[in-house]
N, C-alpha and C positions, 0 to 999 in steps of 0.2 A: 984374233979376228972371229975366231968360232965362238968364244964367249960372247961377244958382242952381238952376234946373230942370234943366238940363244935368248939372250935378254930381249932383243927384238920381237923374237917370236912369242915369249912367253907375255910381254907386254901387250901385243896385239889380241892374243887369246883372252887375257883378263879384260881388256876393254869390251870384247864381244860378250863375254860372261856378263858383266855388268849391265851392258845394253839389254841382253836378253831378260836379266832380272828386273830392270826398268819397263820393259814392255810388259812383263807378267803383272807387274804391279798396277800399271794403268789399266789393262784389261780387266783384272779382279776388282779395280776401284770402281769402273764404269758399270760392271755387270753386277756386284755382289755389294757395294757400299764400304763406308769406312771401316766397319767391324772386323769385314773380312779382310779387309786390306791390312789391318793390324795384324790379324792371324797369319796371313800370309808373309808379312814382314818378319814376324818373330820365327816361322818355319824357315824362310830362307836363311836367317842368321844361323838359325841351328844347324842347316844342311852345311853352310861355309865353314862353321866351328867345328863341323865334323861329328856331330851326335848322331847315333844311331835311332832306327826306327823304335827300338824297343826303349831307349831314353825318351823318345817324342811320347809314347805311350804312358810312361810313368809319370811324364811331367805335364800331361794334361790336366787341366784344371778341373778337379771333380768337385762336384757341389756337396756341401755338407749334407748330412743325414737329416738334420733340422729342417734344412731349407726344403728338401725333397718332401717330407712329411707335410709341411704346409702347402706346397703347391698342391699335394693330392687332396688335402682338405678343402683348398679352394676351388678345385675341380669338382669335388663332390657336391658342395653347396650350389655352385653353378647349375649342375644338372638337376639338382631338386627344385631350384627355381625356375628351370626351364619346363619342368614337367607340369602338364595342365592339371588344374584343381578339379577334382571330381567329387559331386555330392554324394554322400553315402546314403545308400537305400536304407530306408527304415527296415527293421528287423520284423519278421511276422509275428504278429501277436500271438500268445498262447490263449487258451480260453481262460484261464484263470487270471489274465492280467486286465488292468483297467485301462479303457481308451485315454487318450491324452486329454481330451475335454472332460471327462470326468475327474482326473488329477486336477487339473487346473480350473476348478469351478471357483466362483468367487466366495469370498469368506461370508458375505451376506446372504448368498443363496444356501449355503452350509449351515449357517445359523437359523435360517427359516426352516430348512428341512428336518433341523433337529429339533426345534420347537413343535413342529406338526407331529413328528413321531412321539414325542413326550406328552403331548396333549393327547393324542389317540390312546396311549399307554394309560395315561390318569384316568381318562373316561372310561375306558375298560374297567380299571381297577374300581372306580367310584359308582358307576351304574349297577344299580341294585334293583331288585325286583321282589315286590311282596304280593299276595293274593288277599284281597279283603272284601267286605261288602259295602256297597254305598245304596242310599234307601231312596226309592222313588216311591210312586203311588199308584195302586192297582184299582181300577174302576170295575167293580163286579156287575154282574147282570141285573141285579136288582137295585143298582144305583149307589150302593155303599163304596166307601172308598176307605183302604188302610195302607199304611206303609209297609213296603215289601223290600227284602234285600235283593240286590243283585251283585254277583260277583264279578269283582274286576281285578286284571292283574296291573298293577301300578309299578311303574318304572321310575325310579328316583335318584338322586344324587346324595343329598344330606337331609331331606326334609319329606318323608312320606307323607305326613298329614297334609301338606301344602298340595302335592301332587293328587292326593286322593279328592280333596274339595275341588281342585280344579275339575277334575273328571266328573265329579257330582253336579257342578254347574253348567257343564257342556250338555247335560241332559241326557236320556235315553237314547239308545241307537234305535235304527229304522226297524230292525226285527222285533225289536221290545216294545215299540209303540204299536206294531200290528197286534201285539198281544194285550193292549189296552194299558200299558204302563206309561204313565206321564210324570210329569214334575210341577208341583205347584211353586216353584222357586222361581220369581219373575225372570223373564228374559232378559238378559245385560246385567244380571248382577254379578259382580266381581269380587273376589277375596282380595282385600288390600294387604292384608298380612295375617301370618298365624304363629302364634309362639306358646310353648308349653313350659310352664314354671311351678315346680313343686305339685305336679298332677292337675294344675289348672290350665285348661287350654282357653287361650282367648282368640276368638274370631273377630277380625274387623273387616266389614263389608262395605261396599258403597252404597248410595242411597237408593239404589233400585231394589235392594231388598224390601223397601217399604210399599212399592208399587203393585201390591197384591189386592184387586178390589173385588174379588170373587166371594168375600163374605169371611165372618169368623172361623168356619170349619176349614176352609181353604188356608187361612193364615196359621191356623193350629198345625195342619199338615206339613205346611212349609217349615214350622219350627222343627216338627218331629222328623223330617228328613234331614236337618242339619244335626240334631241332637243324636238320633241313632246312629248315624254315620260317625260321629265323634265318639261315641262309646263303643265302637268297635275296637278301638285301640285300649289295650289293658291299663297303659299309664295314665289314661285320662279318667280323673275323678269327678272334676267340674269342669262346666263350659260357661264362659263368659261371651256374649254377643256384643259388639260394638258396631256403628254406623258411622262412617266417616271418622273415626277415632274418637267418638263420644259415646257415652252410654245413655240410652233413652229409657223412659218409664213405661212409653206406650209405643205400639208399633201399629202403624197404617191408622187410616181413618175410623176403624172400627173401634179402636181404644183398647184393643188386647193388651193388657200389662205385660211387660218384658222384665222378668226378674234378673237381679242382679249375676245371679249364678242359677244353673241348672246341675241338678244330680240326676243320677240313675232313677231315682225313686220319683223324680218329676215325671217320668214318661208314662206312668201307670195313668195319672189323672188327667193328663193331656190326651192320651189315647181314648179314655172314657168319653171326653167332651166331643168326640167325633164319631163315637159308636151309634 
């Protein structure tokens, strides 16, 4: 009889225990979800099977080291993405640094600047200067006239003779005119070309050279101005005069003969004809 009573007590206690377990499972399920329910069931089974708290700690599922590292990396990348992107402030330029606009100049602009610099450099190298005499005419108080040398500084690139004759055709300067110095070369006379070959200087003028209507003496003085100026250059031994690329036998309406070539010896007789 006693044994039956004990079994009845044990049965009642077991039923109460399992009811309590079911209540716990229901509560956990309602408040914590399926996953927590599974964990709770596992824990209850361990308790029922008599496992200790130490065994529970040992049997807890531990994450592998690799998974932990991956989670850490994922967290780091997320934190970096969440950081706001800030524009980097430009560093302070030093005195020796070039500005961004200077560095980023278009290639066409750089080329044009380079050409300009080269041109200036070339001009500085090529520009030369010489001091020579050009000849005008001085009217004396007694009315006589004779060729006189006037010093000029001539700047030139590669043809000093051409630049010298351009200065001659421009006529005397105002202060020189006040001193009675004039030119008998007609206004508007232009030098078309000048070439020096084997000591012979060929001067090619336009038709204005013939428009001298002041008489034979004035035309002779005109020729003397051209010839004296030419023979200031030591390399010139002969002078040939053309008008519009043509050699003429006479110059102007007075019929003064124009020689094929003039030398230094011709200066004497021409000068005598105006004395």
